[in-house]
C-alpha positions in Angstrom: 91.9 111.1 103.5 94.7 113.5 102.9 96.1 114.0 99.3 99.5 115.3 98.2 100.0 116.2 94.6 103.5 116.9 93.3 106.9 115.6 92.2 108.6 112.5 93.5 112.2 112.0 92.6 115.5 110.6 93.6 118.0 112.8 95.5 121.6 111.9 94.7 123.4 113.4 97.7 127.1 114.3 97.2 129.1 114.9 100.4 132.8 115.1 101.0 132.4 111.6 102.5 130.8 110.1 99.4 127.6 109.8 97.3 124.3 108.4 98.3 120.9 108.1 96.6 117.6 108.8 98.5 114.0 109.1 97.4 112.8 112.7 97.8 110.9 115.6 96.2 109.2 118.2 98.5 105.6 117.0 98.1 106.6 113.4 98.3 108.5 114.1 101.6 105.3 115.9 102.9 103.3 112.8 102.1 105.7 110.5 103.9 105.8 112.9 106.9 102.0 112.9 107.1 101.8 109.1 106.9 104.5 108.7 109.6 102.4 111.0 111.8 99.5 108.5 111.5 97.4 110.1 108.8 95.9 108.2 105.8 97.5 109.9 102.8 97.7 109.3 99.0 100.5 110.7 96.8 99.6 111.7 93.3 102.7 112.1 91.3 104.7 110.5 88.5 107.6 108.0 88.5 109.1 105.9 85.8 109.3 102.1 85.1 113.0 102.1 86.0 115.1 101.3 89.1 114.7 104.8 90.5 111.0 104.5 90.0 110.9 101.3 91.9 112.7 103.0 94.7 110.2 105.8 94.8 107.2 103.4 95.0 108.9 101.2 97.6 109.8 104.2 99.8 106.2 105.5 99.7 104.7 102.1 100.5 107.2 101.5 103.3 105.5 104.5 105.1 102.0 103.3 104.1 101.4 106.1 101.5 98.9 105.1 98.9 99.8 105.3 95.2 96.8 105.8 92.9 99.1 106.7 89.9 100.8 103.8 88.0 104.4 104.3 86.7 104.8 105.7 83.2 107.3 105.4 80.4 109.4 108.5 81.2 112.6 108.4 83.3 112.1 109.0 87.0 113.2 112.5 87.9 116.6 113.0 89.6 117.8 115.8 91.9 121.5 116.1 92.7 122.1 117.7 96.1 125.6 119.0 97.0 125.9 119.1 100.8 128.7 121.4 102.1 130.6 120.8 105.4 128.0 122.9 107.3 125.2 120.6 106.2 123.5 123.0 103.8 122.3 121.6 100.5 122.2 123.1 97.0 120.4 121.3 94.1 120.5 120.6 90.4 117.6 118.7 88.6 116.8 116.4 85.7 113.0 116.4 85.6 110.0 115.3 83.7 106.8 116.7 85.1 103.4 115.9 83.7 100.2 114.1 84.8 98.4 113.1 81.6 94.8 112.1 82.0 94.6 113.4 85.6 91.6 115.6 85.0 89.4 112.6 84.0 90.4 110.7 87.2 90.0 113.6 89.6 86.4 113.1 90.7 87.2 109.5 91.8 90.8 110.2 93.0 89.9 113.1 95.3 86.6 111.6 96.6 86.8 111.9 100.4 89.8 114.2 100.5 89.6 116.6 103.4 93.0 118.3 102.8 95.1 118.6 99.7 98.7 119.8 99.7 100.9 120.8 96.8 103.9 123.0 96.0 107.4 123.3 94.8 108.3 122.3 91.2 104.9 120.7 90.6 103.2 124.1 90.7 105.8 125.9 88.5 107.0 123.5 85.8 104.9 123.0 82.6 103.0 121.1 81.5 102.2 119.5 84.9 101.7 122.8 86.7 98.4 123.5 84.9 97.1 120.0 85.8 98.0 120.6 89.5 96.2 124.0 89.4 93.1 122.2 88.0 93.3 119.6 90.7 93.4 122.3 93.4 90.4 124.1 91.9 88.5 120.8 91.8 89.3 120.1 95.5 88.8 123.6 96.8 85.0 123.4 97.5 85.4 120.4 99.8 89.0 120.3 101.1 91.5 122.5 103.0 94.2 123.5 100.5 97.8 123.9 101.5 100.7 125.3 99.5 104.5 125.6 99.8 106.2 127.3 96.9 109.6 125.8 97.9 111.2 127.8 95.1 114.0 126.3 92.9 115.6 129.2 91.0 117.9 126.7 89.3 114.9 125.2 87.6 112.4 128.1 87.3 114.7 131.0 86.6 112.1 133.6 85.9 111.1 135.1 89.2 108.3 137.1 87.7 106.7 134.0 86.3 107.3 132.1 89.6 105.6 135.0 91.5 102.6 134.9 89.3 102.3 131.1 89.6 102.8 131.2 93.4 100.1 133.9 93.8 97.6 131.7 91.8 98.0 129.0 94.4 98.2 131.3 97.4 94.8 132.8 96.4 93.3 129.3 96.5 95.1 128.1 99.6 94.0 128.0 103.2 97.4 127.3 104.6 100.6 128.7 103.1 104.2 128.0 104.2 107.2 129.6 102.6 110.8 130.1 103.7 112.3 133.6 104.1 114.6 132.7 101.1 111.5 131.8 99.0 110.0 135.2 99.7 113.2 137.1 99.2 113.6 135.6 95.8 110.0 136.2 94.8 109.9 139.7 96.1 113.4 141.2 96.0 114.1 144.0 98.4 110.9 143.4 100.4 110.8 142.2 104.0 109.7 138.5 103.8 107.3 139.0 106.7 105.7 141.9 105.0 105.4 139.8 101.8 103.7 137.1 104.0 101.3 139.7 105.4 100.3 140.7 101.8 99.8 137.0 100.9 97.3 136.8 103.8 95.2 139.4 102.0 95.2 137.7 98.6 91.7 136.4 97.7 90.1 138.5 100.4 87.8 136.5 102.7 88.3 133.4 100.4 92.1 133.6 100.6 94.6 132.1 103.0 93.7 131.6 106.7 97.3 131.2 107.7 100.7 132.1 106.3 103.8 130.8 107.9 107.4 131.8 107.2 110.3 129.5 108.2 113.6 131.3 109.0 116.1 128.5 109.6 117.7 128.8 113.0 115.7 131.9 113.8 112.6 129.8 114.0 109.2 130.1 112.3 106.8 133.1 112.2 103.2 133.0 111.2 100.1 135.1 110.8 96.3 134.6 110.8 93.5 137.1 110.8 93.6 136.9 114.6 97.2 137.8 115.0 100.9 136.9 114.6 103.1 134.4 116.4 106.6 133.0 116.4 108.6 130.2 118.0 112.3 129.8 118.7 113.8 126.9 116.8 114.9 124.0 119.0 118.7 123.7 119.3 120.0 120.5 117.8 123.2 119.3 116.2 122.6 119.5 112.4 123.4 116.6 110.2 122.0 118.3 107.1 119.0 120.4 106.2 117.6 118.0 103.5 113.8 117.7 104.0 113.6 119.9 107.0 111.0 122.3 105.5 108.9 119.3 104.3 108.9 117.8 107.8 107.8 121.2 109.2 105.0 121.4 106.6 103.8 117.8 107.3 103.7 118.4 111.1 102.0 121.8 110.6 99.3 120.1 108.5 99.1 117.2 111.0 98.5 119.7 113.8 95.6 121.3 111.8 94.1 117.9 111.2 94.5 116.9 114.9 92.6 120.0 115.9 89.7 119.1 113.7 90.3 122.0 111.4 90.6 120.2 108.1 87.9 120.3 105.5 86.3 123.3 103.7 83.5 123.3 106.3 86.1 124.3 108.9 87.5 127.3 107.0 85.9 129.9 109.4 87.4 128.2 112.4 90.8 127.9 110.8 90.7 131.6 109.9 89.8 132.5 113.5 92.6 130.5 115.1 94.1 132.7 117.8 97.7 133.5 118.2 98.2 131.0 121.0 96.9 128.2 118.8 99.2 129.3 115.9 102.1 129.3 118.4 101.3 125.7 119.3 101.2 124.7 115.7 104.6 126.4 115.0 106.1 124.6 118.0 104.8 121.3 116.8 106.1 121.8 113.3 109.5 123.1 114.6 110.0 120.0 116.7 109.4 117.8 113.8 111.9 119.7 111.6 114.4 119.6 114.4 114.3 115.8 114.3 114.9 115.8 110.6 117.9 118.1 110.6 119.4 116.0 113.4 119.8 113.0 111.1 120.9 112.5 107.5 118.5 112.9 104.6 114.7 113.6 104.4 113.8 111.4 107.3 110.8 112.8 109.1 109.7 111.7 112.6 107.1 109.2 113.5 104.1 110.0 115.6 105.7 108.2 118.6 108.9 110.2 118.2 107.1 113.5 118.0 104.8 112.6 120.9 107.8 111.9 123.1 109.4 115.2 122.2 106.1 116.9 122.9 105.8 115.2 126.3 109.3 116.4 127.3 108.4 119.9 126.2 105.2 119.8 128.3 107.2 118.8 131.3 109.5 121.7 130.8 106.5 124.1 130.6 107.2 125.2 127.1 104.5 126.3 124.6 101.3 124.3 124.8 101.5 121.2 122.6 99.0 120.0 120.0 
């Protein structure tokens, strides 16, 4: 069982052509991406007893994501995305983030979890961020932990606070993914790749096994104890970038699971992953993200779609596939 903890919300997307509403939220998108890639996954997050909340629950169930949390009495969170003519999105948010009573349910809820993913607003915004950290600490002895800061400076405006929060989760994580923009905001003036190298050292031998940096059209770069790797981003016609990083994250984690590297008992093997294995993971995740940017909204690929793309890549003698 894979578990994703974090925010679910409704993205109200404003384009020059009109306004549309879509279910979103970075962790929720990762949960959907993992489910579409064939993994059993549960999403632990909050949503309200309102029309938007019904949309969130229906969207998750349509991709066979399990929902152990019942709706609550607060309004469902909303993010407004303004998409420019080049397809880039900027966001404003109206959020409620808390998970009351989660601590008491964790032993049952996380039973059998081999990988736990979290990130974004859920790890930064009080009071829920403390509950998420407690869940990660609870899961850490048994599960692979993954983290994506997915920074939102319009919500968490204090970069010093965000950096401290991010480093708490990085220290506990086995797999970390961040964009170059995330790292530039958290560590102004520093080379994002150098910041990622420093993250790999946090926690010493108990810290991250892998840190990956996404760089938009420049393609992703990653580092493990065994070396560094990068992959050229596939060229596609961009519809928009909504959910691209989340599709990348889901496929990266899916590749780790497919290689039998999920679970705390596999930490040593994950840490020892050679550069060629990391390259294959980056390629796998990049192809998933390319599918998402080629169509509107946070719409990650299915296993069948990604398998087809991988098969074509193998025929063209590209990087080894997962």
